[in-house]
C-alpha positions in Angstrom: 96.4 56.4 117.0 100.1 56.3 117.2 101.2 53.9 120.5 104.1 54.9 122.4 106.5 52.3 124.1 106.5 51.9 128.0 110.2 53.2 127.9 108.8 56.5 126.1 105.8 56.9 128.6 108.7 56.6 131.7 110.2 59.8 130.3 107.3 62.0 131.1 107.4 63.5 134.4 103.8 64.0 135.3 103.3 65.5 138.8 100.8 66.7 141.4 101.4 70.5 141.3 99.5 73.4 143.3 98.7 76.8 141.5 100.4 79.4 144.1 99.5 82.4 141.7 97.4 83.0 138.7 97.0 86.1 136.5 95.7 87.3 133.3 98.1 88.3 130.6 97.6 91.9 129.1 96.1 91.5 125.7 95.6 87.8 125.7 92.2 86.8 126.3 92.2 83.1 126.1 95.6 82.1 128.5 96.6 82.7 132.1 99.8 82.9 133.6 100.2 80.1 136.3 103.0 79.8 139.0 103.0 76.6 140.2 104.7 74.6 143.2 106.0 71.5 141.9 107.4 70.0 145.1 111.3 70.5 145.8 112.1 72.6 142.9 111.7 76.3 142.7 108.2 77.3 141.4 107.6 77.3 137.6 105.6 79.2 135.2 102.9 77.7 133.2 100.9 79.0 130.5 97.5 77.6 130.3 94.4 77.8 127.8 90.9 78.4 129.1 91.1 81.7 130.5 87.7 82.5 128.5 85.9 79.8 130.9 88.0 80.3 133.9 89.1 83.1 135.9 92.9 83.0 137.7 91.2 82.9 141.0 89.6 79.4 140.3 93.0 78.2 139.8 94.7 79.5 142.9 95.3 77.0 145.6 94.0 73.9 143.8 95.9 71.0 142.7 96.3 69.8 139.2 98.1 67.1 137.2 101.1 68.3 135.1 103.6 67.3 132.8 106.9 69.1 134.5 109.7 68.0 132.2 108.2 69.4 128.8 110.6 71.4 126.7 110.1 75.1 127.7 108.2 77.2 125.1 107.7 80.7 124.6 104.0 81.7 124.4 103.0 85.5 124.6 106.5 86.3 125.3 106.5 84.2 128.4 108.3 80.9 129.0 106.1 78.1 130.0 108.0 75.4 131.6 105.2 72.9 131.7 101.7 71.8 130.8 98.4 71.4 132.9 97.0 68.3 131.7 93.2 68.5 130.7 90.1 66.5 129.2 88.8 68.0 126.2 85.2 68.9 126.1 84.3 71.1 123.1 86.5 74.0 123.6 86.5 74.2 127.2 89.7 72.4 128.9 88.4 70.1 132.0 91.8 70.5 134.0 92.8 67.1 135.9 92.4 68.3 139.4 93.3 66.1 142.4 92.2 65.8 146.0 93.6 68.1 148.6 95.3 64.9 150.4 97.6 64.4 147.4 100.9 65.4 148.1 102.4 68.2 146.0 105.4 66.7 143.7 103.8 63.4 144.0 104.7 61.5 140.5 101.8 60.1 138.8 102.3 56.8 137.3 
Protein backbone atom coordinates (compact mmCIF):
# COMPACT_ATOMS: atom_id res chain seq x y z
CA UNK A 1 0.00 0.00 0.00
CA UNK A 2 1.32 3.44 -0.94
CA UNK A 3 1.59 5.93 1.91
CA UNK A 4 0.78 9.62 1.68
CA UNK A 5 2.27 12.48 3.60
CA UNK A 6 0.27 14.48 6.12
CA UNK A 7 0.59 17.44 3.73
CA UNK A 8 -1.10 15.38 0.99
CA UNK A 9 -3.82 14.21 3.39
CA UNK A 10 -4.57 17.80 4.44
CA UNK A 11 -5.41 18.59 0.80
CA UNK A 12 -8.49 16.35 1.01
CA UNK A 13 -11.66 18.21 1.94
CA UNK A 14 -13.75 15.55 3.69
CA UNK A 15 -17.02 16.80 5.17
CA UNK A 16 -20.35 15.79 6.61
CA UNK A 17 -23.05 16.11 3.94
CA UNK A 18 -26.80 15.56 3.94
CA UNK A 19 -28.63 14.04 0.98
CA UNK A 20 -31.52 16.32 0.07
CA UNK A 21 -32.58 14.50 -3.10
CA UNK A 22 -31.83 11.09 -4.60
CA UNK A 23 -33.00 9.69 -7.90
CA UNK A 24 -32.51 6.80 -10.26
CA UNK A 25 -30.73 7.46 -13.53
CA UNK A 26 -32.57 6.22 -16.63
CA UNK A 27 -30.95 3.13 -18.15
CA UNK A 28 -28.44 2.86 -15.27
CA UNK A 29 -29.19 0.15 -12.72
CA UNK A 30 -26.06 0.44 -10.56
CA UNK A 31 -25.77 4.18 -9.86
CA UNK A 32 -27.89 6.96 -8.35
CA UNK A 33 -27.85 10.73 -8.69
CA UNK A 34 -27.68 12.43 -5.28
CA UNK A 35 -28.06 16.11 -4.47
CA UNK A 36 -26.20 16.88 -1.26
CA UNK A 37 -26.02 19.82 1.12
CA UNK A 38 -22.35 20.42 1.92
CA UNK A 39 -22.89 23.30 4.33
CA UNK A 40 -22.29 26.86 3.23
CA UNK A 41 -21.94 26.24 -0.52
CA UNK A 42 -24.58 25.49 -3.13
CA UNK A 43 -25.83 21.89 -3.15
CA UNK A 44 -23.70 19.48 -5.18
CA UNK A 45 -24.45 16.52 -7.39
CA UNK A 46 -22.73 13.27 -6.50
CA UNK A 47 -23.11 10.03 -8.44
CA UNK A 48 -23.05 7.05 -6.08
CA UNK A 49 -22.91 3.35 -6.79
CA UNK A 50 -24.90 0.67 -5.08
CA UNK A 51 -28.29 1.29 -6.69
CA UNK A 52 -28.75 -2.46 -6.95
CA UNK A 53 -28.63 -2.61 -3.14
CA UNK A 54 -30.16 0.71 -2.05
CA UNK A 55 -33.22 2.64 -3.20
CA UNK A 56 -33.07 6.43 -3.63
CA UNK A 57 -35.41 6.81 -0.63
CA UNK A 58 -32.85 5.18 1.65
CA UNK A 59 -30.49 8.13 1.11
CA UNK A 60 -32.79 11.14 1.48
CA UNK A 61 -32.47 12.99 4.77
CA UNK A 62 -29.42 11.05 5.95
CA UNK A 63 -25.93 12.36 6.66
CA UNK A 64 -22.80 10.84 5.16
CA UNK A 65 -19.06 11.41 4.91
CA UNK A 66 -17.99 12.78 1.52
CA UNK A 67 -14.88 13.97 -0.28
CA UNK A 68 -15.98 17.29 -1.71
CA UNK A 69 -12.86 18.62 -3.43
CA UNK A 70 -12.49 15.68 -5.79
CA UNK A 71 -12.02 16.81 -9.38
CA UNK A 72 -15.46 16.75 -11.11
CA UNK A 73 -16.01 13.79 -13.41
CA UNK A 74 -18.74 12.94 -15.92
CA UNK A 75 -20.53 9.72 -15.07
CA UNK A 76 -23.53 8.71 -17.19
CA UNK A 77 -23.44 12.19 -18.76
CA UNK A 78 -23.86 13.81 -15.32
CA UNK A 79 -21.09 15.78 -13.63
CA UNK A 80 -20.29 14.24 -10.25
CA UNK A 81 -18.88 16.88 -7.89
CA UNK A 82 -17.60 14.69 -5.08
CA UNK A 83 -17.69 11.18 -3.66
CA UNK A 84 -19.52 9.57 -0.76
CA UNK A 85 -17.12 7.43 1.23
CA UNK A 86 -17.90 3.78 1.86
CA UNK A 87 -16.41 0.63 3.27
CA UNK A 88 -16.26 -2.33 0.90
CA UNK A 89 -17.99 -5.59 1.81
CA UNK A 90 -17.99 -7.79 -1.25
CA UNK A 91 -19.81 -5.83 -3.95
CA UNK A 92 -22.10 -3.91 -1.59
CA UNK A 93 -20.88 -0.46 -0.53
CA UNK A 94 -21.41 0.31 3.15
CA UNK A 95 -21.81 4.07 3.18
CA UNK A 96 -20.15 5.96 6.04
CA UNK A 97 -23.13 7.53 7.81
CA UNK A 98 -22.99 9.87 10.78
CA UNK A 99 -25.33 10.72 13.64
CA UNK A 100 -27.97 13.39 13.17
CA UNK A 101 -26.20 15.67 15.65
CA UNK A 102 -23.17 16.04 13.33
CA UNK A 103 -23.42 19.45 11.68
CA UNK A 104 -23.69 19.57 7.89
CA UNK A 105 -20.45 20.86 6.42
CA UNK A 106 -18.33 19.85 9.41
CA UNK A 107 -14.79 19.01 8.30
CA UNK A 108 -13.58 15.47 8.99
CA UNK A 109 -10.04 15.48 10.35
